[in-house]
C-alpha positions as CSV (number, residue, x, y, z in Angstrom):
1,M,141.5,138.1,84.7
2,A,142.2,135.1,82.2
3,V,146.0,135.1,81.4
4,R,146.6,132.7,78.3
5,L,149.8,131.7,77.0
6,L,150.8,131.6,73.0
7,V,153.4,131.9,70.6
8,S,153.8,135.2,68.7
9,F,154.0,134.8,65.2
10,N,154.4,136.2,61.8
11,R,151.2,135.4,59.6
12,E,152.8,136.4,56.5
13,D,156.1,133.6,57.3
14,T,154.6,130.2,55.8
15,R,157.5,128.6,58.2
16,D,155.7,130.3,61.0
17,W,152.2,128.8,60.2
18,E,154.1,125.4,59.5
19,A,155.5,125.6,63.0
20,L,152.0,126.6,64.2
21,E,150.2,123.6,62.5
22,K,152.8,121.6,64.1
23,L,151.8,123.5,67.3
24,A,148.5,122.8,67.1
25,G,148.7,119.0,65.9
26,V,146.6,119.4,62.4
27,P,147.9,118.3,59.0
28,A,150.8,120.0,57.4
29,G,148.6,122.9,54.4
30,T,145.7,123.9,57.1
31,W,147.7,126.7,57.3
32,R,145.7,127.8,53.8
33,Q,142.3,127.4,55.3
34,A,142.8,128.6,59.0
35,A,143.9,132.0,57.3
36,A,141.1,132.5,55.4
37,L,138.7,130.9,58.2
38,E,140.3,134.1,60.3
39,Q,139.5,136.6,57.1
40,R,135.9,135.2,57.2
41,I,135.0,135.8,61.1
42,D,136.3,139.0,60.5
43,N,135.0,140.5,57.8
44,L,131.6,138.9,59.2
45,R,132.6,141.4,62.0
46,R,133.4,143.9,60.8
47,A,129.9,144.1,58.7
48,D,128.5,143.7,62.5
49,R,126.6,140.3,61.5
50,H,128.6,138.8,64.9
51,A,125.7,136.0,64.7
52,E,127.3,134.5,61.2
53,A,130.6,134.6,62.7
54,G,129.6,133.0,65.4
55,E,127.5,130.3,63.6
56,L,130.9,130.2,61.4
57,Y,133.0,129.6,64.4
58,R,131.3,127.1,65.9
59,E,130.7,125.5,62.5
60,K,134.6,125.6,62.4
61,M,135.4,124.5,65.2
62,K,136.5,121.3,65.8
63,T,138.1,120.9,61.8
64,P,141.6,121.2,61.3
65,E,141.1,124.7,60.7
66,G,139.2,125.6,62.9
67,R,141.9,124.4,65.3
68,L,144.6,126.4,64.5
69,Y,142.8,129.0,63.9
70,I,141.7,128.4,67.6
71,F,145.3,127.7,68.4
72,T,146.7,131.8,67.2
73,F,144.6,133.4,69.7
74,M,144.0,130.9,72.7
75,G,147.2,128.8,72.7
76,W,147.5,126.7,75.3
77,G,145.1,128.0,77.3
78,R,145.1,129.7,81.1
79,I,148.2,129.5,82.3
80,K,148.8,127.5,85.4
81,P,150.1,128.8,88.5
82,M,153.7,126.7,88.8
83,V,153.8,128.8,85.5
84,E,152.8,131.6,87.2
85,K,156.3,131.0,89.9
86,V,158.2,130.2,87.1
87,I,157.3,133.5,84.9
88,K,157.6,135.8,88.1
89,S,161.6,133.9,89.1
90,Y,162.4,134.8,85.6
91,G,161.5,139.1,86.7
92,L,158.9,139.0,84.1
93,R,154.9,139.9,85.2
94,V,152.4,137.4,84.9
95,G,149.5,139.8,83.6
96,E,151.2,140.3,79.8
97,D,155.0,140.3,78.7
98,R,157.1,137.9,77.1
99,T,159.6,135.9,76.3
100,G,162.8,134.9,73.4
101,H,164.7,133.0,75.5
102,P,165.3,129.3,74.9
103,G,166.0,128.3,78.1
104,R,162.7,130.6,79.8
105,I,160.7,129.3,77.0
106,D,161.2,125.7,77.1
107,A,160.9,126.0,81.0
108,I,157.5,127.7,81.0
109,L,155.9,125.5,78.4
110,R,156.9,122.5,80.8
111,F,155.4,123.7,83.7
112,Q,152.1,124.7,81.6
113,G,152.1,120.6,80.6
114,V,153.1,121.2,77.2
115,S,154.5,118.2,75.3
116,D,157.9,117.4,74.1
117,E,157.2,117.5,70.9
118,A,155.6,120.6,71.1
119,R,158.6,122.2,73.0
120,E,161.2,120.8,70.2
121,V,159.3,122.2,67.1
122,I,159.6,125.7,68.9
123,A,163.5,125.1,70.0
124,K,163.8,124.7,65.8
125,H,161.7,127.3,64.9
126,P,162.2,129.5,67.4
127,M,159.1,132.1,68.3
128,I,158.8,134.9,70.6
129,L,156.2,133.3,73.8
130,T,154.0,135.4,74.9
131,W,151.0,136.1,77.7
132,G,148.4,138.3,78.3
């Protein structure tokens, strides 16, 4: 099972989107296009137009809005073995859990190899770190 490391965020909160932009390394203001892309892809899938949704995804995946959209559900990717050990050391479940504790978040991200800049973004704009 692939356990991915993500941040939980409020899609209605522009401050959360702005923090996500920094975490994903995309230009400020990209969140609007990413949210619109997500809506377009979801609408196509709901209409059973999966091939078109896949084509749109592939077309946009390397654009700033595509990278931000992908970051919303892929985050920093699969957790590393050392991160599993850190998570277990806190008494948390590796398969699916979360933490809002700033020290734990920083340690988990550090062992995942997340940049100092990204860890600083979360320290300034607290978010919940999830994995599953």
